[in-house]
Each structure stands twice: as structure tokens, then as C-alpha cells.
C-alpha positions in Angstrom: -7.6 14.3 25.1 -10.4 12.3 23.4 -11.0 12.6 19.6 -13.7 10.8 17.7 -13.3 10.5 13.9 -16.3 9.5 11.8 -15.2 8.7 8.3 -13.5 6.5 5.7 -11.0 3.8 5.9 -9.5 2.6 2.6 -6.6 0.4 1.4 -4.5 1.9 -1.4 -3.3 -0.6 -3.9 -0.4 1.1 -5.7 1.2 -0.4 -8.9 4.2 1.2 -10.6 4.8 0.7 -14.3 6.9 2.4 -17.0 3.7 3.7 -18.7 -0.1 3.2 -18.6 -1.4 0.2 -20.3 -3.5 0.6 -23.5 -6.9 -1.0 -23.6 -6.5 -4.8 -23.8 -2.7 -4.6 -23.1 -0.8 -6.4 -20.3 2.3 -4.7 -18.9 4.9 -5.8 -16.4 4.9 -3.5 -13.4 8.0 -2.6 -11.4 6.6 -2.4 -7.8 3.4 -2.9 -5.8 2.5 -1.5 -2.4 -0.5 -1.9 -0.2 -0.9 1.2 1.9 -3.6 2.3 4.4 -5.6 5.4 3.7 -9.0 7.1 3.6 -9.3 10.6 5.0 -10.9 9.5 8.2 -8.3 6.9 9.0 -5.5 9.2 8.1 -6.8 11.9 10.5 -7.3 9.4 13.3 -3.7 8.1 12.9 -2.3 11.6 12.8 -4.0 12.5 16.1 -3.1 9.2 17.8 0.6 9.6 16.9 0.6 12.9 18.7 -0.8 11.4 21.9 -4.6 11.8 21.6 -7.0 9.1 22.7 -8.7 8.4 19.4 -11.9 6.4 18.6 -12.6 5.6 14.9 -16.2 5.1 13.6 -16.0 3.5 10.2 -17.0 0.4 8.2 -14.8 -2.1 6.4 -15.5 -5.4 4.6 -15.4 -8.8 6.3 -12.4 -9.6 4.1 -8.6 -9.7 4.4 -8.3 -5.9 3.7 -10.8 -5.2 6.4 -8.8 -7.3 8.8 -5.6 -5.6 7.8 -7.2 -2.2 8.4 -8.2 -3.2 11.9 -4.7 -4.4 12.6 -3.3 -1.1 11.3 -5.5 0.9 13.7 -4.3 -1.3 16.5 -0.7 -0.6 15.6 -1.2 3.1 16.0 -3.3 2.8 19.2 -6.6 3.9 17.5 -9.6 2.4 19.2 -11.5 0.5 16.5 -14.3 -0.8 18.7 -16.7 1.1 16.4 -15.2 0.0 13.1 -17.7 -2.6 11.9 -17.1 -5.3 9.4 -19.9 -5.9 6.9 -20.4 -9.0 4.6 -22.5 -7.0 2.1 -19.6 -4.9 0.7 -15.9 -5.2 0.2 -13.5 -2.9 2.0 -13.0 0.4 0.3 -10.0 0.6 -2.0 -8.1 3.1 -4.2 -6.5 1.4 -7.2 -3.6 3.6 -8.2 -1.3 3.2 -11.2 1.8 5.4 -11.3 3.8 5.7 -14.5 7.5 6.4 -15.0 7.0 10.1 -15.0 5.2 10.1 -11.7 1.7 10.7 -13.2 -1.1 8.5 -11.8 -4.5 7.1 -12.6 -6.8 6.4 -9.7 -10.0 4.4 -9.4 -11.7 4.6 -6.0 -14.3 2.1 -4.9 -16.1 3.2 -1.7 -17.2 -0.3 -0.8 -18.1 -0.6 2.8 -17.5 3.1 3.4 -20.8 3.7 1.5 -22.6 1.6 4.1 -21.5 3.6 7.2 -25.0 4.7 8.4 -26.3 7.2 10.9 -27.2 4.3 13.2 -23.5 3.4 13.3 -22.8 6.9 14.7 -25.6 6.4 17.3 -23.9 3.1 18.3 -20.8 5.2 19.2 -22.7 7.6 21.4 -20.7 6.6 24.5 -17.4 7.5 22.8 -18.8 10.7 21.4 -20.1 11.7 24.8 -16.5 11.7 26.1 -15.0 13.5 23.2 -13.6 17.0 23.1 -13.4 16.9 19.3 -15.6 15.2 16.7 -14.1 15.2 13.2 -15.9 14.3 9.9 -15.3 14.4 6.2 -17.2 13.6 2.9 -16.0 10.1 2.1 -19.0 8.5 3.7 -22.7 9.2 3.2 -23.7 12.8 3.9 -26.5 11.7 6.3 -23.8 9.9 8.4 -21.6 13.0 8.4 -24.5 15.1 9.5 -25.4 12.7 12.3 -21.8 12.8 13.6 -22.0 16.6 13.7 -25.3 16.5 15.4 -24.2 14.0 18.1 -20.9 15.9 18.6 -22.8 19.2 19.0 -25.2 17.5 21.5 -22.2 16.2 23.5 -20.6 19.6 23.7 -17.6 18.6 21.6 -15.9 20.9 19.1 -17.4 19.8 15.7 -14.9 19.9 12.8 -16.0 19.3 9.2 -13.4 18.7 6.6 -15.1 19.6 3.4 -13.2 17.0 1.3 -13.4 15.5 -1.2 -15.0 18.6 -2.8 -18.7 18.0 -3.0 -20.3 17.4 -6.4 -23.6 18.9 -5.2 -24.4 21.9 -2.9 -24.3 21.0 0.8 -27.3 22.0 2.9 -27.0 25.0 5.2 -28.2 22.8 8.0 -24.8 21.0 7.9 -22.8 24.2 8.3 -25.0 25.3 11.2 -23.7 22.2 13.0 -20.1 23.1 12.4 -17.8 24.8 14.9 -15.1 24.5 12.3 -15.2 24.0 8.6 -11.8 23.2 7.1 -11.5 23.2 3.3 -8.5 23.9 1.0 -8.6 26.6 -1.6 -10.2 24.4 -4.4 -12.8 23.0 -2.0 -13.6 26.6 -0.8 -14.2 27.7 -4.4 -16.5 24.8 -5.1 -18.4 25.3 -1.8 -19.0 29.0 -2.5 -18.8 29.5 -6.3 -16.2 32.2 -5.6 -12.6 32.7 -6.7 -9.8 31.8 -4.3 -6.8 32.8 -6.3 -5.6 35.5 -3.9 -5.5 35.8 -0.1 -8.2 38.5 -0.3 -10.5 36.2 -2.3 -9.9 33.4 0.1 -11.1 35.5 3.0 -14.2 36.7 1.1 -15.0 33.1 0.2 -14.5 32.0 3.8 -16.9 34.6 5.0 -19.4 33.2 2.6 -19.1 29.9 4.4 -19.6 31.7 7.8 -22.8 33.2 6.3 -24.1 29.6 5.9 -23.9 29.1 9.6 -20.4 27.9 10.5 -18.7 29.5 13.5 -15.1 29.3 12.2 -13.5 28.6 8.8 -9.9 27.3 8.6 -8.5 27.4 5.1 -5.5 25.3 4.4 -3.2 27.0 1.9 -0.5 24.5 1.2 3.0 26.0 1.4 1.5 29.3 2.6 0.2 27.7 5.8 -3.5 28.4 6.8 -5.8 31.1 7.8 -8.6 31.2 10.4 -11.6 33.3 9.5 -14.4 34.1 12.0 -16.6 37.0 13.0 -14.5 40.1 13.1 -11.2 38.3 12.9 -8.8 36.8 10.4 -5.6 35.0 11.6 -2.8 34.0 9.2 -0.5 31.1 10.2 2.6 30.6 8.0 4.6 27.4 7.7 7.5 27.1 10.2 10.6 29.1 9.6 13.2 27.2 7.6 10.6 25.1 5.7 11.8 24.6 2.1 9.4 23.8 -0.6 12.2 22.2 -2.6 12.5 19.5 0.1 8.9 18.3 -0.4 8.8 14.7 -1.3 5.1 13.9 -1.3 2.1 16.0 -0.3 -0.3 13.0 -0.1 -2.3 13.1 3.1 -0.8 16.4 4.3 -4.3 17.9 4.7 -5.3 14.9 6.8 -2.1 15.4 9.0 -3.2 19.0 9.5 -6.7 18.0 10.6 -5.5 15.3 12.9 -3.0 17.6 14.5 -5.6 20.4 14.9 -8.0 17.9 16.6 -5.2 16.8 18.9 -4.3 20.4 19.9 -7.8 21.3 20.8 -8.4 18.0 22.6 -5.3 18.7 24.6 -6.7 22.0 25.8 -5.5 24.6 23.3 -7.8 27.2 21.8 -8.6 26.8 18.1 -6.2 29.7 17.1 -3.5 28.4 19.4 -3.7 24.9 17.9 -3.1 26.1 14.3 0.7 26.6 14.4 1.2 23.0 15.6 -1.2 21.7 12.9 0.8 23.6 10.2 4.1 22.2 11.6 2.8 18.6 11.5 1.5 19.0 8.0 4.8 20.6 6.9 6.8 17.8 8.4 4.6 15.1 6.7 5.4 16.3 3.2 9.1 15.5 3.6 8.5 11.8 3.4 6.6 9.6 1.0 3.2 8.2 1.8 0.3 9.4 4.0 0.2 7.7 7.4 3.8 6.6 7.0 4.9 10.2 6.8 3.1 11.5 9.9 5.4 12.5 12.8 5.0 11.3 16.4 5.1 13.9 19.2 8.8 13.2 20.0 9.8 13.8 16.3 8.6 17.4 16.4 10.8 20.4 17.4 10.3 21.4 21.0 
């Protein structure tokens, strides 16, 4: 059940205050939290909690945050042998200020994530060769993401590309041709294709536009509506589990990453892509009932039988 995740590892520095400070003003905050994040790291942790053997390929700084990140991977059983520490950049962070109304301001500094290079993927060839799933995103350089997809395809693994964060420039068709699965949300799908995604019908049309770029399967995450799988000649809708109540949602942070990690786990465990989707939706639905990203992800024994 081997999964390799090539992507980002960040530390979220969260400060709570009654309001946002004005320029030049100093405020007293009410709470500070240091949390672990980054789409790649979140997805790796989600898969590991479900029982997959997960290897992470990432880069952090040779600093205290980098050391903490390595310790966090170890605590979840994620193999961090290919998480390198660099002295030329600090660990990636997200500085988040939350006001009394729950609104936030976020500044992201990619730091060492921006130094994850194709050569780092090549160094992980042995891990990729034994993987059933290789999972990538867009929080590291595009060339690195493409190399991960290339090496995964060469190894015969299922290549999964999470098209997030939404790209600011068009992605090359050569990338989509390397993807067994492209997994965006509705907003990311609209940006990828330039098409509307306001209705289910529009989502399917936009997904087929991604197929036309060379992807084999498109899995659209639809929030409280579940997800849909679109591929040649077939569309499969997967709703959220019966009994799920939107009113019970505490925090949607990292839910998409929980979905991707669970999807990778399901396929790595031997399920078909379509058969892995209900479990992925169930894990994501469970994750939004607690605050935080990684802290909200369920282990296998916490899920309904």
C-alpha cells in the first residue's frame, strides 16, 4: 500500500486578535498556535493515518521549523527520508491572523518549498519505483511536479495531480498527458478551463475539457455535494455519506487534502478509482467536523465500518 507524495510542507503560524492591526499599530493578541500544513504534507498524513505506507518528498529549512516538521512526519509514521533540509532558505510558512469575527489575513512564504527540484524527485526513484500511487500538487515548482508525474508514470504507479492552488498561468498540455487523475475543485476547474462551473452540468462540461488536454480521469471535489468522476463515456456522482449535516461543519481547512490522501490510500490498498471515491468523501466529510487540518483527519479505526 505504498504512496509517494511530492509536494509542500509548511508551518502555519496562527495569531488570534480582536481585530486586524492598522499600519504601524501594535495589538495584543489572544492566542497563538503553530500548526503543520502544506498540501503535500496534509495529504501524506491523511493517507498514513488510514494505514498506507507513505513516503514524502519535500524540502524544509535547516531551522527549528524544519526540525519540527520532520518530527511531525515521524509522529504520523510518514517516511521522511526524502525530506531534505536546506541552508539556503527558511522553512515554508503561512502567517495567519484571525480577527474576532473569524475573518483572516494570510501571508504565505514558500521558502524551502520553492527549492524542491526535479533532482530531488530523481533521488527518490527507489521509493517511487515501489509506489502504487504518486500524488502531486502546485505548491512546489512546476518542473518538479512534472518530474514527479513522469517518474510515477514510468514506474507504473497511478499518477494523481491535485491542481491546487489554482494556477496563475496556463498549465502545459504535456502535464495533463502525464496524469491518470486530475483532481481540482470547482473554482480550480473554472480557472483551468476558462469555463463556468456553477451547475453540475457545467462541471461535467469543464471536466471533459480537462480530459481533452490529455488526462485519463478527472475527479471534481464538490464540497458538501461530494465529488464526481468524469472519464471517457462515463460520469459517476458520489454524494456525502447519509446523515452528514452541513450545520455540524466546524472547519473546512484541509478537507480537500484529506480527500486526496484517502483516495490515494484506497487505490494503493487495491480499490479501483471509482470504488475508492466513497471512502475519500467519507474521510473528507469527517475531517470538517473538527478544527484544523491534520489534527482533524480520522484514523482508520475512527471511521464507520
